[in-house]
N, C-alpha and C positions, 0 to 999 in steps of 0.2 A: 687892567682887566683883559681877559682873553676874549677876542672878538669872533663870534660865530656869524657868518654872513648867510642869510636865507634869501635866495633869489626866487621870487614868486610867492605871492600872498593869497593865492586862490583858496577855494573851499577845502581842498585836501590839506592845507597848511595849518588849519586852526588848532588841532590838537598838538601838532608838532611845535608850534610857537608857544602855546600854553605850557607845555612840558619844559621847554628850555627856559622860559621866563621864571617858572616855579623853581628851577634848579639854579638860577643865576646868582643868587646871593651866596649860597653854600659853595658853589663852584667858581665864583669870581668871574662871571660871564657878562659880556655885553652882547645883546642879541640885536643885530642889524637886519632889519627887514627891508628888502629892496623890491620895488614893484613899479611898473610903469604908472600905476595909480598910487600916489603917495597917501591919499585919503584911505584907500584900502589897507595899506601898510599900517597907518596910524590906528585904524580900527582894530587890527589884529593885536597891536601892542597894548591898547586900552590904557594908555598913560602909565604903564609900568616904568619905574625909574631906571631899570636896566635895559630898556628897549629903545631902539632908535629907528626911525623910519626915514628912508631915502627914496627919491624918485630915480628909477633906473630903466632906461631903454636898452635891453640886452643887445640890440643891433648897433648901439653906439659904442665903438671900441674903446674910446677914451673913458667914458663913464664906467664901462664894465671892468676895465683894467684897474682903474683907481680903486673901485670897491673891493676887488679881489686882492690887490696888494695889501690893503689894510686889514684883511681877515687872517685869522689863525686857521680856520677851516671853513669850507664852503659847502652849503647845501643848495642844490639846484632842484627846485620844484616846478621848473618850466616844462612846457610840452617837450616830449622826447627829442624832437628834431632840433631843438635849440640847445641841447646839452653840450654839443661838441665845442662850440666856441668858448664856453665856460671852462670845459675840461682842458683845452689847449692853454688857456690863460693860467689855470691852476698848475699845469705842468711847467710853464715858463717861470712862474713866480714861486714854485715850490710849496704849493698848498694842497692839503688833502681834500678830497671831494666825496660827497655822498649824494646819490640820486635814488629814486624809487623806480626808475625805468629799466626796461630790458636793455641788455648790452648790445649796442648796434655794432655792425662791422667796423665802423669808423672808430668807435670807442675801444673796441677790442684791439685795433691796430696800434693803439697807444701803449699797450701793456708793457712792452720791453723798455720803453723810455720811462714810464711811470715807475717801474720796478728798479731801474738803474738809479733813479733819484731817491729811492727809499720811500716813495709816497704810497698812500692807500687811496684808490678810487673805488669806493664801495657802491655797487649798483644793485638793482633788483632787491631792495631792502624795504619794500612797502608791504602791500597785501598780496597781490597776485600780479607780478612776482614779488616774493618776499617771505611773508609768513608761510606760504605754501612750501617754499624751499626748506625753510628752517624746520618746520614741524615734520615734513616728510623725511628729511635727513636724520632727524632725531630718532624716528622710528626705524629707519633703514639701518643706521649705525648700531642701534640697540639689538636688533635682530641678528645682525652679522656678528657683533661682539659676543653674543650668546650662542654662536655656532649654527645659526639658522641660514638657510639658503633661500633667497627671495625667488618666488615663482610668479607673483602677480603684484602689480602696482597700479592702482587707479586713484585719481585725485580730482576733486570737483570743487569749484568755488562759484559763489553767486552773490551779487548785490541786489537785495530785494527790499520790499516794503515790510515794515514790522507788522505783526498780526493785528495790532490795535488800529493801524492806519490802512489796513487792506480793505478798501471799499469799492473795488471795481472787479468786474468779471474775469479780468486777465490776471488778477492777483499780482500785479506788477506796477511799479512806478520807477521813473528814472532816478537812480542814485549816483550816476556818474555821467560821462559824456554821452548824450543821446545819439549823436552821430555814430559813435562806435557800436552802439546797440543795433542801430539800423543796418550797419554794414557787416555785422558779425558773421564770420564764417566764409566770407568772400575771399577770392585771391588764390584759389586752388583747393584741391580735395583735402579733407581731413585724413591724416595718416596715423596709424597706430599698429600695434602688433597684438595678435590674439592667439594664445596657445601655440606660439612659434610661427604663425602665419601672418603675413603682412596684409593689412586691410586698408581700404580707401573708401571714403564716402564723398561723392561729389556734392557740390553746394546744393543742387536741386533736391537731394535726398537727405541732407544733413538734419533737418528738423523733423524727419520721420523716423529716425533711428535714435531712440532714447533708452536710458536705463532708469529704473525706478529706485530711488534712494529714500531711506527713512532716518530721521533724527528724532530721538526720544524727546517727547514733549512738544515737538513742532510739526509732526506729521510727515506726509510724503512730499517728495520733490522728484523732479526728473533731471537727467543730465544729458546734454548732447555734446558731441566731440569737439574739442579744440582743433585748430588747424594742423599742428605738427606735434605729436606726442613723442615721436621717435628720437628727437634730439636729446630728450631727457635721460635716455639710457646712458649716454656718455657722461652727462652732467652729474648724475646721481651714482655713477659707478655701477650701473646695472646692465652692462653690455650683453649679458647672457640671459636676461630675464625673458620669460616666455610671453608675458602679457604686460604691456605698458600703454596706459590710456589716461589722458587728461581731458576734462570737460567742464562745461559751464552749467550751473544749477539754475533751474526755474521751478515754479510751482507746476504741479501736474496739469497738463492740458494747454500750457502756454505754447509749446513748440508746434503742436498740431494746428493751432489757430494761426500762429505766425507764418506757417508754411503757405497759407493763403496768399500773403503778400509776396512771397517768393515766386509762387506760380504765376501770379498776375504780372509780375515784373516791377512792382512798386519799390523794391529795394535796390534797383539798378541805379548806379551812379555814373554811368559811362556816357550819357547823352543828356541834352537839355530838351525841355518841352517848350514848343512855341506858344507864345502868348500866355505863359503860365501865370503871370500876375493877374490876369483877368478871369482865370478859371475859378469855378466854385469847387468845393470838395466833391460834389456829385459829378461835375465835369471830369475831374481828375480820375475818379473811379471808372467812369464810362469810357474814358480814352483807352482802356485796356480791354474793352469788351467789343464783340462784333456788333455791327450796325443791325438794328432791327426796328422797323418803323412802329410796330405795335407793342412790343414788350417793354416794360419798365427796366430801369437800370438794375433794380433789386432782383427782378425776375431773371434777367439775363445772367447776372452773377451767380445766382443760386443754381440755375440750369447748367452753366458752364462748369461750375465746381462741384456739382451734385451735393448741394447742402440743403437738407430739409429745413422747413420753416421752424420746426421745433428743436432743431439742433442747437446746442449751447454755443457753437461757433458762430452761428448766425446772430445770436444775441450779443456776442462779443463784438462783431462787426458793427452792429447797430449802435452799440454803446460808444463807439469811436466817432460817430457822426460822419462817416465817409460818404453818406448819401445826401448830406445837407446841401440844398441848392443855394443857400444864402451866404454861407461862410466862404470867404474868398481866400485863395492861396496867397495872393499879394506878392510873393517872391518872383522876381524877374529872371528869366532864363534859368529856371531851376531844373535840377535833375529829379527824376522820380523819387530817389532816396531823400533828397532835401525836402520835397513836398510831404512825403510820408512822415519824416521827422517832425515837421511843423504840426501836422495833424495829431500826432501822438503826444506832442508836448502840450497841446490843449487839454489832454485828459490825464496824462501820466506825470505831470510835474508835481513834485512834493509840495503840499500846502504848508502854511506856517506852523500848524500844530502836528504835522505828520512826522513820523520817525522812520528811519530806515533800519535794515538788518543785513548783516553779513553772515553767510553760511559757508562752511567748508567741511569737506569730508574726505578722508583717505581710507582706502581699502587695501590692505597688504596681506597677501597669501605667502606662506613660506613653509619649508620642510625642515624638520629637525628630528634627529634620531629616528628617521624612517617614518615619521608621522607628519601629516599636513595640518597646518593651523591657519587661522585668519584673524586679523585685528581690524576693527572698524574704529577710526578715530574721528571725532566730530567737534566742530567749534561753531558757536553761535554768538555773535556780538550785536548788541542793540545800541542804536543811536540815542543820544540824550535829547537833542533838539536839532534845529536847522543849522546851528553853528558847529556843535560837537556831534557830528553824525557818526554812525558806525564806520562809514567809509573814511572819514577824516581820521578817526582813531586808529583804524587798522592800517592805513597807509602812512600816517604821520608819526605815530608813536615809535614804530621800529626804526624809522629814519632818525628820529631825535635821539633815541637810546644809543644807536650805533655811532652817531656823531660824537656824543659825549665820551663814549668809550674809546674812540679813535683819538680824540683830543687828549684824553688822559693816558694814552699809551697802552690801554688794556687790549685793544685790537690794533695790530701793527703789521699784518701780512701785506707785503708790498705788491704793487701791480694793480691791474684792473680786476676787481674781485666781485663775487657774489657770495651770499651768506650760507655756504654749504659746509663749512668747517666747524667742528665741535666747539672750538674756542670762541667762535663768533655766535653760533646759534644758541648754545646753552644759556649764557647769561642774559641774552636778549629775550628769549622765550620765558625765562624765569621772571624777569621784571615785567613782562607783558601781563602775567597773571595778576599783578597788582591792579591792573586796569580792566579786569574782567575779560581778558582775551586768553582763554585757556581751552584745552582740549580734554574731552572725556573719551576714554577708551573702553571697548568691550571686546572680549574674545568670543568668537562664534565658530561653529563648525566650518571647515573649509568649503566655501561655496563655489570656488572657481570663477570663471568669467561669464558674465551674462550681459555685457554691454553690447549695444548694437541691435537690440530688439526692434524690429520694424513694426510700429503700431498700425493697427487696422484703419 
């Protein structure tokens, strides 16, 4: 039997493992699930005869090398910073590798050696990055093949709560790493190009510059800029494009309310707060406000941020319990961002019966035969339950499909790769349609660029 090693059995691996086990009989596969928690690995296998669970501490060189030596191909579902040691072992022992993570500088540096050995290290083959690349390149290549010249490219993606589970004023719950949500947009200005002009949005203004998006049947969303859109000009072969913008989707009104936390300083992760473990949520909120002997914390915050008592933003803040004098932070030597994350997890954690939703939309403007055109391509994927979430499906299934195609020799481009070539994205996108991951397109009059509207 051919042995596929999956390192990491976290939430995003559920659909990946299920897909491979379902294919294991017909494809003569043994699926080895390696995780530091062997119980977690066993749960994901669910006693399937072609599944095997092993305990693996990825920092243990001997354990890691033994597992990789025995594999025919390796999937790393570890946090991105742990991929490199796995990649180096795969290079040493001549194993193909698949990850869902962005290509790091260190991974990219292995390209020449990987190519020389005729190996394929496929990265960025999950959701975002992954499905975004493949669906975008499918549209871009089709337009270019038909003689069109790209003028505008915008792409948005968001992990949200499904409509039937949307029961809070923020229209949001955590569907992936909460810490990444709290720290989103930090680390430098968002960079993009608009009608040939370079644009930059500093972090303190990021959540006040949004674009309104619509998806038929699901209503309105808003998008705010990702950190660096400019690098995708080279990746997608759009060096001369006039507008290039990538962003994150939320429900309308989220960003304006989130900006309150940015203004207060609650998303800062650069320093720790003294005596944080003994703080109440109210103490934490008050620590960012000026001292006033007579005014309440609520009144000080409203006056400082000019929020009316009947403003929906005020209702959103109250819903999060940030003025509660009895709930304790508990976390010792915590940064503001870590405390905010804990507060939000109290309210935004998906409950047992909740379902999540992935939304993605591309807007492409192009010129052909002297006329301007625009395509809007949208995808919505719903989760089934807390195991087979929309996030797990959209991250894990492309990884699984690519792995099997590499193992079978259907994808063989050597080197450190991402899924932007037609021989890679076409068959994967086609198979994803069988799992409800598909795009609907509509042609609209050329609208040009309207991203970056600064809300009132």
